[in-house]
C-alpha positions in Angstrom: 31.6 75.0 4.4 31.1 75.6 8.1 28.7 74.8 10.9 25.6 73.0 9.7 23.4 74.9 12.2 23.8 77.9 9.9 23.2 80.2 12.9 25.1 83.3 12.0 23.4 86.7 12.2 25.5 89.0 10.1 25.0 92.8 10.1 22.1 92.7 12.6 23.0 96.3 13.5 22.5 97.3 9.9 18.9 95.9 10.0 18.2 97.7 13.3 19.3 101.0 11.8 17.3 100.6 8.6 14.4 102.8 7.8 12.1 99.8 7.3 12.8 98.7 10.8 12.2 102.1 12.2 8.8 102.3 10.6 7.6 98.9 12.0 9.3 98.9 15.4 6.2 100.2 17.2 3.9 97.6 15.7 6.4 94.8 16.3 7.1 95.7 19.9 3.4 96.1 20.7 2.6 92.8 19.0 5.5 91.1 20.8 4.5 92.0 24.3 0.8 91.3 23.8 1.2 88.0 22.0 3.8 86.6 24.3 1.9 87.7 27.4 -1.1 85.8 26.1 0.8 82.8 24.9 3.0 81.7 27.8 2.7 78.0 28.1 4.8 75.0 29.0 6.9 73.7 26.1 8.3 70.2 25.8 11.6 69.8 27.7 13.7 67.0 29.2 11.9 65.7 32.3 13.4 67.1 35.5 15.6 69.7 33.8 15.4 73.0 35.6 14.8 76.2 33.7 17.7 78.6 34.1 18.1 82.3 33.4 15.4 83.9 35.6 16.5 86.5 38.2 13.5 85.7 40.4 11.3 82.6 40.7 8.2 84.7 39.9 9.8 86.4 36.9 7.5 86.4 33.7 8.8 84.1 31.0 8.8 87.0 28.6 11.5 88.8 30.6 13.6 85.6 30.8 13.3 85.2 27.0 14.1 88.8 26.4 17.3 88.6 28.4 18.5 85.6 26.4 18.4 87.6 23.2 21.6 89.5 23.9 22.7 87.8 27.1 22.8 84.2 26.0 26.5 83.9 26.6 26.3 84.7 30.3 23.2 82.7 30.8 24.6 79.6 29.2 27.9 80.0 31.1 26.2 80.3 34.4 23.9 77.4 33.7 26.8 75.2 32.6 28.7 76.0 35.8 25.6 75.2 38.0 24.4 72.1 36.1 27.5 70.8 34.5 26.5 67.1 34.7 22.7 67.4 34.3 20.3 68.9 31.7 19.0 72.4 32.2 16.7 74.6 30.1 17.3 78.0 28.6 14.4 80.1 27.1 14.6 81.6 23.7 11.6 83.7 22.5 10.4 80.9 20.2 11.5 77.8 22.0 12.8 76.3 25.2 16.2 74.6 24.6 17.3 71.7 26.9 21.1 71.9 27.2 22.5 68.4 27.7 25.9 67.4 29.2 28.4 66.3 26.6 28.3 62.8 28.1 25.2 62.1 26.1 26.8 62.9 22.7 28.1 59.4 22.1 24.7 57.8 22.7 22.6 60.4 20.9 24.8 60.5 17.8 23.5 57.0 17.0 19.8 57.9 17.1 18.4 58.0 13.5 17.1 61.3 12.0 13.6 59.9 12.0 13.7 60.2 15.8 16.1 63.1 16.4 16.1 65.7 13.6 18.7 68.2 12.6 16.6 69.4 9.7 13.6 70.2 11.9 15.8 72.3 14.2 17.4 74.1 11.2 14.2 75.0 9.4 12.5 76.1 12.6 15.5 78.4 13.3 15.1 79.8 9.8 11.3 80.5 10.0 11.0 78.1 7.1 7.3 78.7 6.2 8.1 82.3 5.5 11.7 82.2 4.2 11.4 79.5 1.5 13.5 76.9 3.4 10.8 74.3 3.9 12.3 72.7 0.8 15.0 71.3 3.2 12.4 69.0 4.7 11.2 67.7 1.4 14.5 66.1 0.3 18.2 66.1 1.4 19.7 66.6 -2.1 21.7 69.6 -0.8 23.2 67.3 1.9 23.8 64.4 -0.4 25.8 66.4 -2.8 28.2 67.4 0.0 28.5 63.9 1.4 28.6 62.0 -1.9 30.4 64.4 -4.3 32.3 67.2 -2.6 34.0 65.3 0.2 34.9 62.1 -1.7 36.5 64.3 -4.4 37.9 66.9 -2.0 41.4 67.1 -3.5 39.9 68.0 -6.9 37.6 70.6 -5.6 40.2 72.3 -3.4 42.3 72.6 -6.6 39.3 74.1 -8.4 38.7 76.5 -5.5 42.4 77.5 -5.5 42.2 78.3 -9.3 39.3 80.7 -8.6 41.2 82.2 -5.7 44.2 82.8 -8.0 41.8 84.7 -10.4 40.1 86.7 -7.6 43.3 87.6 -5.7 44.2 90.7 -7.7 40.6 91.8 -7.9 39.5 91.6 -4.3 42.7 92.0 -2.3 44.1 95.6 -2.0 47.8 95.4 -3.0 49.1 98.6 -1.5 52.6 99.1 -0.3 51.3 101.7 2.2 49.1 100.9 5.1 45.4 100.8 4.1 42.4 100.3 6.3 40.3 97.4 5.1 36.9 95.9 5.9 38.4 92.4 6.0 35.1 90.7 6.7 33.6 92.0 3.4 36.8 91.2 1.5 36.7 87.6 2.8 33.0 87.2 2.0 33.6 88.0 -1.6 36.6 85.7 -1.9 34.8 82.8 -0.3 31.7 83.6 -2.5 33.8 83.3 -5.6 35.5 80.1 -4.6 32.3 78.5 -3.5 30.5 79.6 -6.7 33.2 78.0 -8.8 32.7 74.7 -7.1 28.9 74.8 -6.7 28.0 76.3 -10.1 31.1 76.8 -12.2 31.7 79.4 -14.9 30.1 81.9 -15.6 28.3 82.1 -12.3 31.6 82.4 -10.3 32.4 85.6 -12.3 28.8 86.9 -12.2 28.8 89.9 -9.8 25.0 89.7 -9.5 25.2 86.1 -8.3 28.2 86.8 -6.0 26.3 89.7 -4.3 23.1 87.7 -4.1 24.9 84.8 -2.4 26.2 87.1 0.2 23.1 89.2 0.7 20.8 86.1 0.8 22.4 84.9 4.0 22.2 88.3 5.7 18.6 88.7 4.8 17.7 85.2 5.7 19.1 85.4 9.2 17.6 88.9 9.7 14.2 87.7 8.8 14.5 84.5 10.8 15.8 86.2 13.9 12.8 88.6 13.8 10.3 85.9 13.2 11.4 83.7 16.1 10.9 86.6 18.5 7.1 86.0 18.0 4.8 83.0 18.5 4.2 81.1 15.4 0.5 82.0 15.3 1.5 85.7 14.8 3.8 84.9 11.8 1.2 85.4 9.1 1.1 89.0 10.2 4.6 89.6 11.3 6.2 88.1 8.2 4.7 90.7 6.0 6.2 93.5 8.1 9.8 92.3 7.7 11.7 94.1 4.8 14.4 91.4 4.7 11.8 88.8 3.7 10.9 90.8 0.5 14.6 91.0 -0.3 14.8 87.2 0.0 12.0 86.8 -2.5 13.7 89.1 -5.0 17.0 87.3 -4.6 15.4 83.9 -5.2 13.8 85.2 -8.4 17.2 86.5 -9.5 18.8 83.2 -8.6 16.3 81.3 -10.7 17.1 83.6 -13.7 20.8 82.9 -13.3 20.5 79.1 -12.7 18.0 78.2 -15.3 20.4 78.7 -18.3 23.1 76.7 -16.4 20.7 73.8 -16.0 19.8 74.1 -19.7 23.5 74.0 -20.6 24.0 70.9 -18.5 21.1 69.1 -20.1 22.4 69.9 -23.5 25.9 68.6 -22.6 24.3 65.4 -21.2 22.5 64.8 -24.5 25.7 65.3 -26.5 27.6 62.9 -24.2 24.8 60.3 -24.6 25.4 60.5 -28.4 29.1 59.9 -27.9 30.3 63.5 -28.3 33.1 65.0 -26.2 31.9 67.8 -24.1 34.0 70.3 -22.2 32.0 71.1 -19.0 32.8 72.1 -15.5 32.3 69.3 -13.0 30.1 71.3 -10.6 27.9 70.3 -7.6 25.0 71.7 -9.5 25.5 69.2 -12.3 25.7 66.4 -9.9 22.5 67.5 -8.2 20.8 67.6 -11.5 22.0 64.1 -12.4 21.0 62.6 -9.1 17.9 64.6 -8.4 14.3 63.5 -9.1 11.9 65.5 -11.3 10.7 67.7 -8.5 14.2 68.5 -7.3 15.2 69.4 -10.9 12.5 72.1 -11.2 14.6 75.3 -11.7 12.7 77.2 -8.9 13.5 74.4 -6.4 17.1 74.0 -7.6 17.6 77.8 -7.2 16.5 77.6 -3.6 18.8 74.7 -2.9 21.8 76.6 -4.4 21.0 79.6 -2.2 20.8 77.3 0.8 24.3 76.0 0.0 25.6 79.5 0.1 23.8 80.0 3.4 25.8 77.2 4.9 29.2 78.1 3.3 30.1 81.7 2.8 29.6 83.6 6.1 30.9 81.0 8.6 34.0 80.5 6.5 34.7 84.2 6.0 34.1 84.9 9.7 36.6 82.2 10.6 39.3 83.9 8.4 38.5 87.3 9.9 38.7 86.0 13.4 42.1 84.4 12.8 43.4 87.7 11.4 42.0 89.6 14.3 43.7 87.2 16.7 47.0 87.5 14.8 46.8 91.3 15.1 46.1 90.9 18.8 49.1 88.5 19.2 51.4 89.7 16.4 54.3 87.6 17.7 52.7 84.7 15.9 53.0 86.2 12.4 56.7 85.3 12.0 56.1 81.8 13.3 53.4 81.1 10.8 55.3 82.8 8.0 58.3 80.6 8.6 56.2 77.5 8.3 54.6 78.8 5.1 58.1 79.6 3.7 59.4 76.1 4.5 56.5 74.5 2.7 56.9 76.9 -0.3 60.6 75.9 -0.6 59.7 72.2 -0.7 56.4 72.2 -2.7 56.2 75.5 -4.5 54.3 78.7 -3.7 50.6 78.4 -2.9 49.8 81.2 -5.3 51.3 79.3 -8.3 53.5 76.5 -9.4 52.5 73.8 -6.9 54.4 70.6 -7.2 51.5 68.8 -5.5 47.8 69.2 -5.1 46.4 71.9 -2.9 45.1 69.4 -0.3 48.6 67.9 0.2 50.1 71.4 0.4 47.6 72.6 3.0 48.0 69.4 5.1 51.6 70.6 5.9 50.3 73.7 7.7 50.3 72.2 11.1 50.9 75.4 13.1 48.3 77.4 11.2 45.9 74.5 11.7 46.6 74.6 15.4 46.2 78.4 15.5 42.8 78.0 13.8 41.6 75.6 16.4 42.6 77.9 19.2 41.0 80.9 17.5 37.8 78.9 17.1 37.9 78.0 20.8 37.8 81.7 21.6 35.4 82.6 18.8 32.9 79.8 18.3 30.3 80.0 15.5 27.5 79.2 17.9 27.1 78.7 21.7 24.5 75.9 21.5 25.2 73.3 19.0 24.5 70.9 17.5 20.7 71.4 17.9 18.2 68.6 17.4 14.4 68.2 17.7 13.0 65.0 19.1 10.4 63.7 16.7 9.6 60.8 19.0 9.9 60.3 22.7 13.3 59.0 23.7 14.5 57.4 26.9 18.3 57.2 27.3 20.2 54.5 29.0 20.4 56.3 32.3 16.6 56.9 32.3 16.8 60.5 31.0 13.4 61.1 29.3 13.3 63.3 26.2 9.7 64.0 25.1 8.6 64.4 21.5 8.8 68.0 20.4 11.6 69.0 22.7 14.7 70.7 21.4 18.0 69.6 22.7 21.5 71.0 22.4 24.9 71.1 24.0 26.9 74.0 25.5 29.9 73.0 23.4 31.8 76.3 23.7 31.6 76.4 27.5 32.4 72.7 27.8 35.5 73.2 25.7 36.6 76.1 27.9 36.1 74.2 31.1 39.4 74.0 32.9 38.8 70.3 33.3 38.8 70.0 29.5 41.3 72.8 28.5 43.9 73.7 31.1 44.2 77.5 31.6 41.4 78.2 29.1 41.8 82.0 29.5 45.3 81.7 28.0 45.4 82.1 24.2 47.8 79.3 23.3 47.8 78.7 19.5 50.1 75.6 19.7 47.9 73.5 22.0 46.8 71.2 19.3 50.2 71.2 17.7 51.8 69.9 20.9 49.1 67.3 21.3 49.8 66.0 17.8 53.5 65.8 18.3 53.2 64.3 21.8 53.2 60.8 20.3 53.2 59.0 17.0 49.6 57.8 17.7 48.4 61.5 17.8 49.9 62.7 14.5 46.6 62.3 12.7 44.5 63.7 15.5 43.7 67.1 16.9 43.2 68.7 13.5 40.9 71.5 12.5 37.6 70.1 11.4 38.0 66.9 13.5 35.4 66.4 16.2 35.2 64.6 19.5 33.0 64.7 22.6 35.0 67.7 24.0 35.0 69.7 20.8 31.7 70.0 18.9 32.5 73.2 17.0 31.6 71.3 13.8 29.2 68.9 15.5 30.1 65.3 16.4 29.8 61.9 14.6 26.6 61.8 12.5 25.8 65.2 14.0 28.9 66.8 12.4 28.9 69.3 9.5 29.5 67.3 6.3 31.4 70.1 4.5 33.8 71.0 7.3 36.9 69.6 5.5 36.2 71.8 2.5 35.7 74.8 4.7 39.0 74.2 6.5 40.7 73.9 3.2 39.3 77.2 1.9 40.3 79.0 5.2 43.9 77.7 4.9 44.1 78.6 1.2 43.2 82.2 1.9 45.3 82.6 5.1 48.5 81.1 3.7 48.6 83.7 1.0 47.5 86.6 3.2 50.1 85.8 5.9 52.8 85.2 3.4 52.3 88.3 1.3 50.9 91.0 3.6 51.4 92.7 7.0 48.5 93.4 9.2 47.8 95.5 12.3 44.9 97.2 14.0 44.2 100.9 13.1 45.8 103.3 15.6 44.0 103.3 18.9 42.0 100.2 18.0 42.1 96.7 19.5 40.6 93.4 18.7 36.9 93.8 17.7 34.7 92.3 20.3 32.4 89.4 19.5 28.7 90.1 19.3 25.8 87.8 20.3 22.2 87.4 19.2 20.6 84.5 21.0 23.2 81.7 20.8 24.8 83.0 17.6 28.2 84.6 17.6 29.8 87.0 15.1 32.5 89.6 15.0 31.7 93.3 15.2 30.7 94.2 11.6 32.6 97.5 12.1 35.9 95.7 12.9 38.7 96.8 10.6 42.4 96.0 10.0 45.3 97.8 8.4 47.2 95.9 5.7 50.0 96.4 3.3 52.3 94.3 1.2 55.2 92.9 3.2 58.4 95.0 3.2 61.0 92.4 2.3 
């Protein structure tokens, strides 16, 4: 499970080219310009923080906000360079975001969620009133299951995910001896969807193609709808929401989800009754079952549980599959690293058995030996972050920091984590792709051997958040990524199609994702 901000916008181009979009674009644009021109007003921000991103001091706010939509990377980079040690503000269509220096992370990570809310930032990003995600504000059951079940029992659930990967490998991965062009992002989405479904809901959902497709499409439609909504003031949403085709697909998917999940809930209730009578019951130990056992009456309503399961897929599938795709793209761009990583995988295979079968230890222990692949992942993520502004929080109460920095209630704060990590003062020669940076740091002293690992956070690297602000499921996500990559790298060869190079990253607001049209060539290794 990857970044808890859940800010990925997948296949935005597909939405823009859709017939539904073409039919409503005139209405949307007219409404956008009129409503925003009429609604320009001051929004809460950190006192004294200058607004950045305008080309001229008299520039209308609408123009500044429009520029941020597809130019956020350059705006944040320039703002970071100019205001490295002080807050500054960037303007998104729906909200002004105060970007804080990383020096405030340690202090703010201790502020309770009743004062500084991640959930409020997340649901506002998702247009919750119109995308069925308000349920995230009503209870944190979907968070508790990750924190109290998945992570404490991580070795078991990585083994379960590996079993489903073993099943899906021959189904989803093309095993051609000849070079074949592959949409690797779609292949990875389906693999991760299967693994996640096995852990979240068990059998038969993990083999149900309808659920697998739903879990992938739900995220795409959610972010498409949310991205469109936040281009408009909230008071226009009652009209705009009804003009977004993706929102209707969300509704259909959630109805399908309830139809699939309701029998699973009935099966678990029946199993629980049998166990209460002393009978032995063979049942998958799933996150859904834990959520039912620990949820209250309202949380156990099938309609509500279905939404929560969909939200879990929202947070897990796309960010994880994108990370795998980015690593493969980077390996194809720097192919000299293939033999180095294969050598590491072969050495571990000789000692502990092959990852695809016959392990002489659990998956977690096997994966922990992949130190070079782990380091490669960290460097790939440095170049290809999941989000440019994260973590994001909304101040529910006014806060005054130790140095006097005043954060008014209602303001949204964040950090320019990607640009901070790529600051030469933090990462020497940041323009150099050096996959063994973290590996060398770990082996520089005995004290560092358990540091500088993928998924670990610090004040310089907030790709997964920091402290209490960190993504709770990051360890499982890293494990899934390594499970997939170890087999791919060991069994297959990869390259870009003739005449093609690494797909460029695309940006929509602060969100980052690979070009959906990016492809690789792959074939079984010639041994």
